[in-house]
N, C-alpha and C positions, 0 to 999 in steps of 0.2 A: 574948728567950729562945725564944719560940715560933717566931719566924722562923728562928732557927738550927736548931731541930729539924726544921722543914719542909724547909729546904735540905739538911740531912744525910740525911733520909729520901728526898728526891728524888734525891740523888746515889747513894744505895744502890740504889734501884730502877733507875735508868738504868744503873748499873754492872752490876747483875745481868742486866738485859736485854741489855746489850752482850755479856756473857760467853755468855749463852744463844744469842744469834744467831751468835756466832763458832763455838760448838760445833755448831750446826745446819748451818752452812756446811761444816764438815769432814765431818759425817755425810752431807750431800747429795753431796759429792764422792766419798766411798767408795761410796755407792749407785750413782752414775753410772758409776764404774769397773766395778763388778760387773755392771751392766746391759750395758755395752759388751762386756765379756768374754763375757757370755751370747750375744751375737750371733755372736762368733767361734767359740765352742765348739759352739753349737747348729747352726751351718752344717756342721760336720764330722759330727754325729750324724745328719743328715738322710739321708745316703747318696746314691747316684746317682739313684734314682728317687723318693725321698721329697720331700714338701713341707715346708719349714720355715716355721713361723709365728712372728711376733714376740710373740705373746701365748700364754698357757697355758690359757685357758678356751675 
């Protein structure tokens, strides 16, 4: 009985970790897309004589 509970808890933890990792991949893809769009639109804001930096600090 204890072995069954341990196996079920392990399956629950691994299933939760799998869902969390899947969600993190989607969040990472969205952040990457926004970051790449920042390069495109920041280049237009720089103007003819301005310097465009890839960082904000």
